[in-house]
N, CA, C and O of each residue as an XYZ file, in Angstrom:
968
protein
N       0.820     -1.188     -0.011
C       0.021     -0.036      0.028
C       0.839      1.235      0.010
O       1.839      1.305      0.725
N       0.475      2.252     -0.771
C       1.193      3.593     -0.738
C       0.503      4.423      0.266
O      -0.698      4.684      0.197
N       1.334      4.854      1.252
C       0.823      5.656      2.448
C       1.632      6.925      2.544
O       2.862      6.897      2.517
N       0.921      8.057      2.658
C       1.634      9.351      2.985
C       1.436      9.493      4.414
O       0.324      9.376      4.930
N       2.596      9.767      5.120
C       2.630     10.170      6.625
C       2.979     11.680      6.624
O       4.077     12.088      6.244
N       2.027     12.455      7.050
C       2.484     13.876      7.340
C       3.013     13.929      8.781
O       2.504     13.245      9.669
N       4.044     14.755      8.991
C       4.547     14.738     10.381
C       5.469     13.593     10.565
O       5.626     13.140     11.699
N       6.128     13.057      9.490
C       6.822     11.732      9.641
C       8.120     11.875     10.440
O       8.735     10.894     10.857
N       8.521     13.181     10.643
C       9.808     13.406     11.470
C       9.474     13.646     12.924
O      10.386     13.790     13.739
N       8.181     13.694     13.288
C       7.812     13.923     14.645
C       7.809     12.623     15.408
O       8.129     11.554     14.887
N       7.440     12.757     16.648
C       7.421     11.577     17.611
C       6.767     10.312     17.126
O       7.375      9.258     16.942
N       5.423     10.509     16.926
C       4.643      9.328     16.463
C       5.043      8.981     15.032
O       5.163      7.811     14.671
N       5.250     10.036     14.215
C       5.641      9.761     12.801
C       6.856      8.942     12.579
O       6.835      8.059     11.721
N       7.885      9.166     13.272
C       9.115      8.431     13.072
C       8.927      6.951     13.574
O       9.450      6.012     12.973
N       8.208      6.797     14.628
C       7.890      5.415     15.121
C       6.984      4.712     14.135
O       7.151      3.516     13.894
N       6.031      5.417     13.559
C       5.095      4.779     12.658
C       5.846      4.402     11.327
O       5.615      3.345     10.739
N       6.701      5.272     10.917
C       7.545      4.951      9.640
C       8.314      3.642      9.884
O       8.262      2.741      9.046
N       8.997      3.525     10.970
C       9.770      2.335     11.393
C       8.884      1.106     11.378
O       9.305      0.023     10.970
N       7.643      1.286     11.830
C       6.703      0.138     11.994
C       6.187     -0.282     10.582
O       6.155     -1.469     10.259
N       5.793      0.699      9.767
C       5.208      0.404      8.447
C       6.143      0.068      7.321
O       5.767     -0.610      6.365
N       7.366      0.544      7.432
C       8.352      0.450      6.283
C       8.560     -0.932      5.681
O       8.685     -1.052      4.462
N       8.601     -1.996      6.516
C       8.814     -3.272      5.977
C       7.683     -3.807      5.067
O       7.913     -4.717      4.271
N       6.491     -3.254      5.182
C       5.354     -3.772      4.453
C       4.620     -2.879      3.500
O       3.708     -3.314      2.796
N       5.040     -1.557      3.475
C       4.354     -0.567      2.666
C       5.310      0.367      2.036
O       6.455      0.497      2.469
N       4.813      1.073      0.932
C       5.533      2.123      0.260
C       5.174      3.406      0.963
O       4.012      3.811      0.947
N       6.162      4.075      1.594
C       5.842      5.260      2.367
C       6.414      6.524      1.771
O       7.520      6.589      1.234
N       5.547      7.543      1.917
C       5.924      9.021      1.580
C       5.792      9.820      2.757
O       4.856      9.650      3.539
N       6.757     10.759      2.941
C       6.702     11.626      4.085
C       6.542     13.090      3.701
O       6.975     13.514      2.629
N       5.916     13.855      4.590
C       5.754     15.353      4.446
C       5.865     15.999      5.757
O       4.986     15.834      6.602
N       6.966     16.774      5.986
C       7.126     17.407      7.283
C       8.015     18.629      7.060
O       8.485     18.884      5.951
N       8.229     19.368      8.130
C       9.097     20.502      8.043
C      10.509     20.073      7.480
O      10.941     18.952      7.750
N      11.183     20.893      6.754
C      10.895     22.253      6.369
C       9.816     22.494      5.280
O       9.494     23.635      4.951
N       9.264     21.368      4.725
C       8.152     21.520      3.746
C       6.947     22.150      4.437
O       6.767     21.967      5.641
N       6.128     22.880      3.707
C       4.958     23.519      4.235
C       3.741     22.996      3.546
O       3.560     23.209      2.348
N       2.898     22.311      4.284
C       1.713     21.648      3.713
C       0.854     22.627      3.118
O       0.226     22.326      2.103
N       0.745     23.860      3.675
C      -0.217     24.844      3.134
C       0.355     25.629      1.969
O      -0.371     26.456      1.418
N       1.633     25.432      1.536
C       2.245     26.044      0.386
C       1.620     25.600     -0.898
O       1.474     24.399     -1.126
N       1.256     26.492     -1.718
C       0.532     26.070     -3.022
C       1.577     25.304     -3.913
O       1.167     24.631     -4.859
N       2.849     25.389     -3.645
C       3.796     24.706     -4.531
C       4.196     23.388     -3.945
O       5.021     22.717     -4.565
N       3.703     22.947     -2.820
C       3.965     21.630     -2.260
C       3.405     20.569     -3.090
O       2.234     20.629     -3.466
N       4.182     19.593     -3.400
C       3.728     18.418     -4.189
C       3.154     17.353     -3.325
O       3.743     17.026     -2.296
N       1.965     16.757     -3.709
C       1.388     15.671     -2.953
C       1.349     14.423     -3.768
O       0.834     14.442     -4.886
N       1.866     13.338     -3.265
C       1.970     12.117     -4.086
C       0.577     11.457     -4.151
O      -0.299     11.695     -3.319
N       0.429     10.617     -5.184
C      -0.814      9.799     -5.221
C      -0.629      8.607     -4.325
O       0.357      7.881     -4.453
N      -1.533      8.396     -3.442
C      -1.407      7.336     -2.449
C      -2.728      6.624     -2.203
O      -3.775      7.088     -2.655
N      -2.693      5.541     -1.517
C      -3.883      4.738     -1.107
C      -4.500      5.275      0.168
O      -5.708      5.170      0.378
N      -3.703      5.826      0.980
C      -4.199      6.214      2.333
C      -3.225      7.368      2.861
O      -2.025      7.354      2.590
N      -3.786      8.302      3.583
C      -3.016      9.380      4.216
C      -3.115      9.276      5.737
O      -4.214      9.182      6.285
N      -1.974      9.291      6.414
C      -1.990      9.424      7.883
C      -1.559     10.781      8.238
O      -0.384     11.128      8.114
N      -2.504     11.573      8.688
C      -2.181     13.019      8.888
C      -1.844     13.260     10.363
O      -2.736     13.386     11.202
N      -0.572     13.321     10.654
C      -0.080     13.533     11.994
C       0.451     14.908     12.245
O       0.625     15.291     13.402
N       0.726     15.691     11.183
C       1.397     16.887     11.281
C       0.530     17.950     11.891
O      -0.538     18.272     11.369
N       1.007     18.525     13.052
C       0.260     19.588     13.740
C       1.173     20.123     14.911
O       2.108     19.457     15.354
N       0.845     21.330     15.362
C       1.450     21.775     16.624
C       0.751     21.034     17.757
O      -0.474     20.922     17.795
N       1.561     20.540     18.666
C       1.040     19.719     19.803
C       1.328     20.446     21.132
O       2.203     21.302     21.261
N       0.492     20.014     22.120
C       0.749     20.551     23.498
C      -0.278     21.572     23.936
O      -0.528     22.564     23.252
N      -0.843     21.320     25.043
C      -1.842     22.140     25.629
C      -1.224     23.453     26.131
O      -1.817     24.508     25.909
N      -0.095     23.436     26.776
C       0.408     24.641     27.389
C       0.927     25.646     26.357
O       0.686     26.848     26.465
N       1.666     25.112     25.326
C       2.116     26.132     24.331
C       0.920     26.730     23.576
O       0.969     27.896     23.187
N      -0.152     25.952     23.361
C      -1.283     26.499     22.641
C      -1.948     27.691     23.459
O      -2.562     28.550     22.826
N      -1.857     27.763     24.715
C      -2.453     28.737     25.553
C      -1.634     30.030     25.291
O      -2.192     31.127     25.257
N      -0.273     29.874     25.102
C       0.586     31.009     24.817
C       0.394     31.526     23.386
O       0.510     32.721     23.111
N       0.111     30.624     22.529
C       0.074     31.036     21.043
C      -1.121     30.458     20.370
O      -0.948     29.648     19.460
N      -2.386     30.824     20.761
C      -3.615     30.200     20.227
C      -3.721     30.438     18.760
O      -3.992     29.482     18.035
N      -3.524     31.675     18.233
C      -3.695     31.932     16.824
C      -2.813     31.051     16.042
O      -3.265     30.441     15.073
N      -1.577     30.944     16.403
C      -0.543     30.171     15.734
C      -1.017     28.725     15.576
O      -0.831     28.113     14.524
N      -1.659     28.164     16.680
C      -2.062     26.819     16.658
C      -3.295     26.602     15.715
O      -3.393     25.616     14.986
N      -4.215     27.586     15.786
C      -5.403     27.493     14.891
C      -4.969     27.666     13.410
O      -5.431     26.917     12.550
N      -4.135     28.593     13.125
C      -3.633     28.754     11.761
C      -2.953     27.569     11.184
O      -3.166     27.179     10.036
N      -2.103     26.990     12.038
C      -1.311     25.812     11.485
C      -2.049     24.595     11.454
O      -2.065     23.917     10.427
N      -2.725     24.216     12.591
C      -3.425     22.911     12.649
C      -4.633     22.834     11.630
O      -4.752     21.865     10.880
N      -5.501     23.864     11.631
C      -6.560     23.890     10.682
C      -6.153     24.023      9.286
O      -6.677     23.376      8.378
N      -5.151     24.925      9.117
C      -4.638     25.146      7.685
C      -4.090     23.860      7.053
O      -4.359     23.549      5.893
N      -3.324     23.138      7.844
C      -2.674     21.883      7.342
C      -3.792     20.838      7.013
O      -3.803     20.172      5.979
N      -4.687     20.771      7.958
C      -5.814     19.731      7.733
C      -6.634     20.072      6.553
O      -6.948     19.209      5.733
N      -6.999     21.349      6.441
C      -7.864     21.675      5.338
C      -7.136     21.515      3.973
O      -7.779     21.237      2.960
N      -5.854     21.685      3.956
C      -5.101     21.453      2.638
C      -5.098     19.881      2.345
O      -5.284     19.472      1.200
N      -4.902     19.103      3.312
C      -4.954     17.686      3.124
C      -6.370     17.233      2.669
O      -6.486     16.390      1.780
N      -7.389     17.763      3.244
C      -8.737     17.436      2.885
C      -9.001     17.851      1.384
O      -9.667     17.145      0.627
N      -8.450     19.001      1.026
C      -8.581     19.512     -0.336
C      -7.841     18.634     -1.326
O      -8.361     18.361     -2.407
N      -6.649     18.187     -0.989
C      -5.819     17.440     -1.981
C      -6.241     16.028     -2.087
O      -6.023     15.384     -3.114
N      -6.849     15.520     -1.039
C      -7.257     14.005     -1.088
C      -8.739     13.836     -0.787
O      -9.108     13.187      0.191
N      -9.581     14.417     -1.623
C     -11.006     14.257     -1.397
C     -11.604     12.827     -1.465
O     -12.627     12.520     -0.853
N     -10.899     11.967     -2.254
C     -11.369     10.570     -2.551
C     -10.423      9.603     -1.912
O     -10.488      8.414     -2.225
N      -9.581     10.013     -1.068
C      -8.558      9.150     -0.426
C      -8.866      9.000      1.070
O      -9.124      9.994      1.749
N      -8.841      7.733      1.597
C      -8.967      7.592      3.016
C      -7.944      8.380      3.833
O      -6.756      8.372      3.513
N      -8.382      9.029      4.839
C      -7.420      9.832      5.667
C      -7.658      9.420      7.121
O      -8.785      9.345      7.611
N      -6.517      9.154      7.783
C      -6.503      8.895      9.195
C      -5.897     10.114      9.959
O      -4.698     10.389      9.912
N      -6.731     10.752     10.596
C      -6.304     12.018     11.187
C      -5.989     11.842     12.669
O      -6.810     11.292     13.403
N      -4.804     12.301     13.136
C      -4.425     12.153     14.543
C      -5.117     13.325     15.303
O      -4.684     14.477     15.289
N      -6.265     12.910     15.983
C      -6.933     13.732     16.882
C      -6.404     13.571     18.297
O      -5.244     13.197     18.468
N      -7.211     13.840     19.317
C      -6.590     13.795     20.683
C      -7.756     13.544     21.683
O      -8.891     13.994     21.525
N      -7.356     12.788     22.715
C      -8.330     12.593     23.846
C      -8.806     13.897     24.461
O      -9.841     13.938     25.126
N      -8.029     14.984     24.232
C      -8.377     16.243     24.867
C      -9.658     16.860     24.338
O     -10.215     17.769     24.954
N     -10.130     16.367     23.191
C     -11.329     16.970     22.611
C     -12.534     16.622     23.444
O     -13.553     17.297     23.302
N     -12.502     15.663     24.268
C     -13.621     15.311     25.144
C     -13.958     16.473     26.059
O     -15.142     16.731     26.275
N     -13.013     17.171     26.594
C     -13.161     18.343     27.397
C     -12.315     19.452     26.725
O     -11.085     19.456     26.775
N     -13.069     20.413     26.078
C     -12.450     21.408     25.251
C     -11.901     22.500     26.252
O     -12.576     23.501     26.495
N     -10.742     22.302     26.792
C     -10.127     23.222     27.701
C      -8.993     24.066     27.229
O      -8.506     24.923     27.966
N      -8.559     23.849     26.020
C      -7.391     24.528     25.499
C      -7.530     24.874     24.033
O      -8.308     24.212     23.346
N      -6.855     25.831     23.524
C      -6.818     26.070     22.060
C      -6.366     24.829     21.306
O      -6.874     24.606     20.206
N      -5.479     24.027     21.792
C      -5.009     22.799     21.125
C      -6.194     21.828     20.904
O      -6.452     21.374     19.789
N      -6.913     21.525     22.036
C      -8.087     20.657     21.896
C      -9.066     21.195     21.006
O      -9.701     20.415     20.296
N      -9.289     22.531     20.946
C     -10.269     23.050     20.123
C      -9.879     22.923     18.633
O     -10.751     22.705     17.793
N      -8.573     23.057     18.297
C      -8.186     22.821     16.934
C      -8.443     21.464     16.523
O      -8.916     21.256     15.406
N      -8.168     20.480     17.349
C      -8.367     19.067     17.020
C      -9.909     18.774     16.819
O     -10.274     18.044     15.898
N     -10.779     19.336     17.668
C     -12.172     19.153     17.468
C     -12.715     19.832     16.247
O     -13.606     19.309     15.577
N     -12.205     20.949     15.965
C     -12.658     21.694     14.688
C     -12.259     20.913     13.447
O     -12.945     20.943     12.425
N     -11.134     20.212     13.557
C     -10.674     19.386     12.446
C     -11.627     18.218     12.276
O     -11.983     17.878     11.148
N     -12.045     17.599     13.358
C     -13.039     16.526     13.358
C     -14.294     16.974     12.673
O     -14.854     16.232     11.866
N     -14.755     18.168     12.972
C     -16.001     18.647     12.400
C     -15.866     18.970     10.947
O     -16.847     18.885     10.209
N     -14.654     19.348     10.492
C     -14.396     19.720      9.104
C     -13.997     18.534      8.238
O     -13.883     18.679      7.020
N     -13.781     17.363      8.833
C     -13.161     16.247      8.116
C     -14.158     15.734      7.071
O     -15.377     15.866      7.179
N     -13.516     15.121      6.025
C     -14.276     14.597      4.942
C     -14.928     13.266      5.323
O     -14.635     12.676      6.363
N     -15.849     12.807      4.412
C     -16.564     11.487      4.636
C     -15.604     10.338      4.736
O     -15.928      9.308      5.327
N     -14.398     10.494      4.157
C     -13.480      9.378      4.167
C     -12.426      9.558      5.254
O     -11.361      8.946      5.178
N     -12.693     10.366      6.242
C     -11.670     10.551      7.347
C     -12.195      9.866      8.640
O     -13.353      9.951      9.047
N     -11.230      9.207      9.204
C     -11.455      8.638     10.593
C     -10.482      9.457     11.508
O      -9.294      9.626     11.237
N     -11.087      9.929     12.576
C     -10.355     10.797     13.510
C      -9.813      9.846     14.672
O     -10.615      9.292     15.424
N      -8.575      9.685     14.788
C      -8.019      8.773     15.839
C      -7.693      9.607     17.020
O      -6.838     10.491     16.964
N      -8.353      9.339     18.063
C      -8.179     10.036     19.345
C      -7.110      9.321     20.167
O      -7.403      8.373     20.895
N      -5.922      9.767     20.047
C      -4.758      9.197     20.782
C      -4.872      9.549     22.294
O      -5.339     10.629     22.655
N      -4.443      8.630     23.142
C      -4.452      8.792     24.505
C      -3.056      8.735     25.087
O      -2.482      7.649     25.167
N      -2.500      9.826     25.488
C      -1.183      9.959     26.206
C      -0.165      8.916     25.734
O       0.145      7.951     26.432
N       0.352      9.160     24.493
C       1.348      8.197     23.947
C       2.759      8.306     24.592
O       3.253      9.405     24.844
N       3.352      7.203     24.833
C       4.690      7.286     25.429
C       5.570      6.087     24.923
O       5.074      5.128     24.330
N       6.848      6.200     25.186
C       7.847      5.137     24.888
C       8.429      5.365     23.458
O       8.217      6.413     22.848
N       9.158      4.357     22.958
C       9.686      4.413     21.666
C      10.780      5.401     21.411
O      11.438      5.846     22.351
N      11.002      5.764     20.157
C      12.058      6.632     19.778
C      11.575      8.073     19.637
O      10.465      8.348     19.181
N      12.462      8.980     20.051
C      12.165     10.377     19.847
C      11.013     10.943     20.692
O      10.218     11.769     20.242
N      10.966     10.462     21.921
C       9.856     10.904     22.824
C       9.911     12.396     23.000
O      10.963     13.021     22.862
N       8.723     12.978     23.319
C       8.629     14.435     23.601
C       9.154     14.759     24.931
O       8.741     14.200     25.947
N      10.079     15.674     24.927
C      10.770     16.043     26.213
C       9.916     16.875     27.087
O      10.244     17.078     28.256
N       8.787     17.389     26.551
C       7.957     18.254     27.407
C       6.838     17.492     28.070
O       6.069     18.086     28.826
N       6.708     16.163     27.815
C       5.693     15.286     28.407
C       6.330     14.575     29.625
O       7.550     14.499     29.769
N       5.455     14.074     30.466
C       5.840     13.452     31.757
C       7.002     12.410     31.523
O       8.030     12.447     32.199
N       6.794     11.518     30.571
C       7.770     10.456     30.293
C       9.090     11.121     29.945
O      10.126     10.741     30.490
N       9.081     12.079     29.074
C      10.316     12.707     28.638
C      11.029     13.476     29.714
O      12.258     13.472     29.782
N      10.248     14.152     30.576
C      10.756     14.931     31.685
C      11.467     13.924     32.714
O      12.526     14.173     33.291
N      10.774     12.836     32.843
C      11.304     11.785     33.772
C      12.688     11.206     33.178
O      13.659     11.032     33.914
N      12.710     10.932     31.862
C      13.857     10.356     31.296
C      15.043     11.357     31.268
O      16.206     10.966     31.366
N      14.705     12.657     31.131
C      15.741     13.706     31.157
C      16.061     14.174     32.571
O      16.880     15.071     32.771
N      15.383     13.534     33.580
C      15.567     13.956     34.996
C      15.333     15.425     35.181
O      16.134     16.088     35.840
N      14.261     15.972     34.622
C      13.892     17.335     34.877
C      12.553     17.661     35.607
O      11.954     18.734     35.537
N      12.183     16.564     36.315
C      10.935     16.757     37.098
C      11.215     17.418     38.448
O      12.177     17.063     39.128
N      10.366     18.388     38.835
C      10.445     19.003     40.127
C       9.245     18.718     40.966
O       9.279     18.873     42.187
N       8.137     18.287     40.304
C       6.913     17.926     40.979
C       6.109     16.979     40.046
O       6.475     16.805     38.884
N       5.091     16.411     40.525
C       4.210     15.593     39.791
C       2.681     15.904     40.087
O       2.324     16.135     41.242
N       1.857     15.907     39.113
C       0.440     16.159     39.446
C      -0.263     14.802     39.672
O       0.229     13.733     39.309
N      -1.467     14.929     40.308
C      -2.176     13.634     40.743
C      -3.253     13.262     39.683
O      -4.182     12.501     39.952
N      -3.084     13.828     38.487
C      -4.106     13.457     37.417
C      -3.901     12.029     36.865
O      -2.839     11.427     37.025
N      -4.896     11.546     36.249
C      -4.862     10.213     35.645
C      -4.888     10.215     34.066
O      -5.664     10.925     33.427
N      -4.068      9.447     33.557
C      -4.057      9.347     32.051
C      -4.043      7.945     31.524
O      -3.489      7.039     32.146
N      -4.672      7.759     30.340
C      -4.645      6.348     29.753
C      -3.367      6.214     28.949
O      -3.387      6.305     27.721
N      -2.301      6.009     29.607
C      -0.967      5.912     29.016
C      -0.916      4.757     28.034
O      -1.223      3.617     28.380
N      -0.505      5.080     26.738
C      -0.567      4.068     25.666
C       0.808      4.024     24.966
O       1.337      5.052     24.543
N       1.337      2.878     24.864
C       2.648      2.697     24.240
C       2.594      3.140     22.719
O       1.604      2.869     22.041
N       3.615      3.787     22.227
C       3.590      4.262     20.847
C       3.599      3.112     19.861
O       3.096      3.232     18.743
N       4.217      1.909     20.313
C       4.238      0.700     19.432
C       2.852      0.218     19.184
O       2.544     -0.192     18.065
N       1.936      0.248     20.237
C       0.608     -0.164     20.062
C      -0.179      0.823     19.318
O      -1.114      0.443     18.613
N       0.145      2.124     19.425
C      -0.548      3.108     18.558
C      -0.285      2.878     17.082
O      -1.164      3.022     16.232
N       0.971      2.509     16.810
C       1.353      2.295     15.362
C       0.693      1.013     14.828
O       0.332      0.956     13.652
N       0.539      0.031     15.639
C      -0.204     -1.198     15.149
C      -1.617     -0.909     14.940
O      -2.237     -1.451     14.026
N      -2.202     -0.008     15.813
C      -3.644      0.352     15.539
C      -3.817      1.201     14.276
O      -4.832      1.103     13.586
N      -2.814      2.037     13.985
C      -2.924      2.832     12.778
C      -2.772      1.981     11.523
O      -3.401      2.256     10.501
N      -1.954      0.969     11.598
C      -1.828      0.004     10.457
C      -3.034     -0.773     10.221
O      -3.404     -1.002      9.069
N      -3.703     -1.215     11.290
C      -5.000     -1.884     11.092
C      -6.048     -1.022     10.496
O      -6.830     -1.507      9.678
N      -6.120      0.242     10.856
C      -7.068      1.096     10.264
C      -6.704      1.429      8.813
O      -7.589      1.575      7.969
N      -5.478      1.543      8.541
C      -4.980      1.767      7.119
C      -5.470      0.582      6.284
O      -6.105      0.722      5.239
N      -5.139     -0.560      6.802
C      -5.510     -1.827      5.990
C      -6.988     -1.975      5.762
O      -7.428     -2.502      4.740
N      -7.789     -1.482      6.772
C      -9.227     -1.600      6.623
C      -9.868     -0.646      5.583
O     -10.999     -0.837      5.135
N      -9.110      0.347      5.242
C      -9.571      1.325      4.195
C      -9.435      0.737      2.805
O      -9.955      1.328      1.859
N      -8.777     -0.372      2.629
C      -8.390     -0.876      1.282
C      -9.303     -2.048      0.830
O      -9.709     -2.865      1.656
N      -9.617     -2.125     -0.458
C     -10.344     -3.296     -0.996
C     -11.776     -3.433     -0.687
O     -12.309     -4.541     -0.744
N     -12.458     -2.329     -0.350
C     -13.828     -2.397     -0.122
C     -14.592     -1.477     -1.125
O     -14.137     -0.400     -1.511
N     -15.725     -1.967     -1.493
C     -16.574     -1.109     -2.370
C     -17.095      0.125     -1.662
O     -17.319      1.175     -2.266
N     -17.285     -0.039     -0.334
C     -17.753      1.045      0.507
C     -16.819      1.184      1.692
O     -16.400      0.173      2.255
N     -16.486      2.370      2.081
C     -15.519      2.519      3.157
C     -16.106      1.961      4.497
O     -17.146      2.422      4.969
N     -15.417      0.975      5.078
C     -15.987      0.157      6.117
C     -15.890      0.876      7.523
O     -16.637      0.495      8.424
N     -15.063      1.824      7.721
C     -14.879      2.300      9.064
C     -16.017      3.351      9.351
O     -16.545      3.360     10.463
N     -16.382      4.184      8.431
C     -17.313      5.174      8.724
C     -16.789      6.435      9.288
O     -15.802      6.434     10.024
N     -17.427      7.512      8.959
C     -16.889      8.781      9.481
C     -17.099      8.861     11.000
O     -18.100      8.359     11.510
N     -16.246      9.432     11.659
C     -16.293      9.633     13.114
C     -14.992      9.462     13.778
O     -13.968      9.698     13.137
N     -14.932      9.054     15.069
C     -13.712      8.932     15.759
C     -13.531      7.583     16.295
O     -14.502      6.862     16.527
N     -12.282      7.204     16.508
C     -11.907      5.909     17.130
C     -10.876      6.202     18.237
O      -9.861      6.848     17.978
N     -11.126      5.741     19.435
C     -10.194      5.896     20.490
C      -9.051      4.920     20.347
O      -9.254      3.734     20.087
N      -7.806      5.450     20.527
C      -6.625      4.609     20.533
C      -6.059      4.675     21.920
O      -5.384      5.647     22.261
N      -6.320      3.636     22.768
C      -5.882      3.690     24.139
C      -6.365      2.363     24.815
O      -7.169      1.640     24.227
N      -5.902      2.062     25.978
C      -6.286      0.805     26.656
C      -7.507      0.834     27.447
O      -8.018     -0.230     27.799
N      -8.060      2.040     27.783
C      -9.188      2.044     28.653
C      -8.784      1.762     30.117
O      -9.588      1.282     30.916
N      -7.543      2.069     30.433
C      -7.093      1.773     31.808
C      -6.263      2.901     32.392
O      -5.033      2.861     32.410
N      -6.996      3.927     32.877
C      -6.229      5.156     33.383
C      -5.273      4.777     34.478
O      -5.530      3.850     35.246
N      -4.159      5.496     34.554
C      -3.198      5.291     35.562
C      -2.801      6.673     36.133
O      -2.679      7.606     35.340
N      -2.600      6.859     37.398
C      -2.216      8.144     37.864
C      -0.818      8.442     37.460
O      -0.054      7.513     37.198
N      -0.432      9.703     37.393
C       0.907     10.074     37.001
C       1.975      9.533     37.955
O       3.090      9.172     37.577
N       1.522      9.504     39.296
C       2.407      8.926     40.342
C       2.716      7.450     40.034
O       3.863      7.004     40.067
N       1.636      6.720     39.733
C       1.804      5.254     39.464
C       2.583      5.075     38.145
O       3.335      4.109     38.019
N       2.424      5.976     37.163
C       3.138      5.837     35.936
C       4.649      6.026     36.133
O       5.446      5.324     35.511
N       5.038      6.961     36.989
C       6.400      7.082     37.252
C       7.089      5.891     37.920
O       8.255      5.582     37.674
N       6.282      5.229     38.796
C       6.790      4.003     39.380
C       6.843      2.944     38.293
O       7.761      2.124     38.305
N       5.935      2.920     37.383
C       5.897      1.963     36.330
C       7.089      2.008     35.450
O       7.585      0.967     35.020
N       7.569      3.186     35.165
C       8.829      3.347     34.267
C      10.105      3.347     35.122
O      11.194      3.577     34.596
N       9.991      3.106     36.355
C      11.192      2.905     37.233
C      11.770      4.250     37.782
O      12.927      4.309     38.197
N      10.963      5.285     37.772
C      11.392      6.574     38.351
C      11.311      6.468     39.794
O      10.236      6.151     40.304
N      12.437      6.722     40.576
C      12.484      6.438     41.985
C      12.529      7.668     42.955
O      12.397      7.518     44.170
N      12.728      8.928     42.351
C      12.770     10.078     43.127
C      11.470     10.463     43.804
O      10.413     10.375     43.179
N      11.507     10.876     45.025
C      10.278     11.394     45.705
C      10.010     12.819     45.204
O      10.909     13.660     45.172
N       8.764     13.067     44.817
C       8.461     14.428     44.277
C       7.262     14.982     44.976
O       6.428     14.212     45.452
N       7.131     16.309     45.063
C       5.897     16.961     45.514
C       4.782     16.645     44.654
O       4.944     16.703     43.435
N       3.594     16.295     45.181
C       2.441     15.947     44.401
C       1.489     17.107     44.506
O       1.131     17.545     45.599
N       1.049     17.640     43.259
C       0.176     18.786     43.227
C      -1.106     18.343     42.476
O      -1.161     17.343     41.761
N      -2.141     19.204     42.720
C      -3.450     18.922     42.146
C      -3.399     19.153     40.589
O      -4.070     18.463     39.822
N      -2.608     20.109     40.188
C      -2.450     20.445     38.807
C      -1.334     21.474     38.601
O      -0.526     21.744     39.489
N      -1.330     22.031     37.395
C      -0.375     23.086     37.099
C      -1.119     24.429     36.904
O      -1.966     24.584     36.025
N      -0.761     25.354     37.750
C      -1.503     26.638     37.794
C      -1.458     27.273     36.354
O      -0.415     27.375     35.709
N      -2.708     27.695     35.911
C      -2.892     28.394     34.564
C      -2.929     27.351     33.411
O      -2.999     27.752     32.249
N      -2.886     26.072     33.688
C      -2.957     24.994     32.548
C      -4.177     24.271     32.783
O      -4.273     23.482     33.723
N      -5.219     24.525     31.886
C      -6.497     23.795     32.035
C      -6.524     22.389     31.452
O      -6.818     22.223     30.269
N      -6.225     21.384     32.251
C      -6.081     20.027     31.735
C      -7.129     19.147     32.482
O      -7.541     19.469     33.596
N      -7.532     18.060     31.850
C      -8.536     17.141     32.425
C      -7.910     16.411     33.608
O      -6.712     16.130     33.652
N      -8.798     16.120     34.568
C      -8.327     15.350     35.736
C      -8.068     13.934     35.356
O      -7.173     13.303     35.919
N      -8.841     13.385     34.389
C      -8.625     11.979     33.936
C      -9.055     11.846     32.550
O     -10.011     12.489     32.116
N      -8.357     11.005     31.819
C      -8.693     10.624     30.423
C      -8.789      9.109     30.386
O      -8.040      8.429     31.087
N      -9.687      8.573     29.590
C      -9.845      7.137     29.498
C     -10.432      6.827     28.144
O     -11.476      7.355     27.760
N      -9.727      5.942     27.414
C     -10.271      5.629     26.084
C     -11.322      4.590     26.168
O     -11.417      3.877     27.167
N     -12.120      4.481     25.145
C     -13.101      3.344     24.956
C     -12.493      2.631     23.739
O     -12.691      3.069     22.606
N     -11.767      1.552     23.964
C     -11.113      0.800     22.902
C     -11.947     -0.187     22.094
O     -11.441     -0.924     21.248
N     -13.254     -0.172     22.391
C     -14.116     -1.179     21.825
C     -14.045     -1.234     20.312
O     -13.856     -2.325     19.773
N     -14.184     -0.144     19.597
C     -14.107     -0.103     18.170
C     -12.735     -0.664     17.595
O     -12.740     -1.505     16.696
N     -11.658     -0.209     18.101
C     -10.358     -0.612     17.600
C     -10.119     -2.083     17.878
O      -9.566     -2.797     17.041
N     -10.549     -2.552     19.092
C     -10.435     -3.979     19.425
C     -11.285     -4.846     18.483
O     -10.871     -5.919     18.044
N     -12.436     -4.358     18.204
C     -13.301     -5.132     17.248
C     -12.721     -5.249     15.854
O     -13.075     -6.151     15.095
N     -11.841     -4.345     15.528
C     -11.245     -4.338     14.204
C      -9.984     -5.251     14.151
O      -9.365     -5.444     13.105
N      -9.654     -5.786     15.319
C      -8.540     -6.761     15.403
C      -7.345     -6.316     16.048
O      -6.333     -7.014     15.985
N      -7.356     -5.130     16.717
C      -6.242     -4.637     17.457
C      -5.877     -5.486     18.635
O      -6.713     -5.768     19.493
N      -4.611     -5.903     18.684
C      -4.147     -6.668     19.832
C      -2.892     -6.054     20.433
O      -1.766     -6.426     20.104
N      -3.144     -5.038     21.384
C      -2.012     -4.379     21.920
C      -0.995     -5.360     22.694
O      -1.374     -6.219     23.490
N       0.251     -5.132     22.376
C       1.300     -6.074     22.926
C       1.760     -5.576     24.324
O       2.278     -6.367     25.113
N       1.582     -4.339     24.614
C       2.233     -3.853     25.798
C       1.270     -3.550     26.933
O       1.614     -3.775     28.093
N       0.123     -3.067     26.653
C      -0.825     -2.712     27.744
C      -0.099     -1.802     28.728
O       0.654     -0.900     28.361
N      -0.376     -2.096     30.025
C       0.231     -1.326     31.060
C       1.269     -2.214     31.751
O       1.705     -1.858     32.846
N       1.689     -3.341     31.183
C       2.647     -4.276     31.782
C       4.037     -4.084     31.200
O       4.971     -4.785     31.588
């Protein structure tokens, strides 16, 4: 299958490329290329995995217009260039509670998406190569934590996220009618874990101050996926929380 991955140099993108490369013909589109540039060339493919966007709740609060311009602009260009091609869009668990400009951009894209788009709501992805250094896992690995919040997250290994994406991509092919249907699919285990428990899970041993949240950062107290749809499509996560 010919697959375009936008954001292929980002965290999930580079892990997805590694996962798909042995079985598929891959095309990448990421910085310094500009998806919204009229001169950008888009390859003919069987499926698009649209990962490219500005990520992060906190940075979106500081630069809301930049987030809206980039995230919606890139998505609209992809929808325009691929009106008859299945698109797997990387949405977010944060759309359940619209508490930040970032989550609002993701929800807006869900509303604007084409009939051949499935919005994958990722739940706190961690592990693998090129982890984000501004997330809890990255901060712990870099030994830059000064405190931890008591929120709960449905921590999901990036390897399992990649296998879920491949299943969805495969399901878009060889059907007279698109089998997945427009809407969203949660990618997560449905097993929330507190941030404190997660740090223990990854072997972090330092004692930290526990806070209720981060002042000025409107985040959900708990996120939890409903993995029923992706499990029914044959997803078999290898890592879970073990």
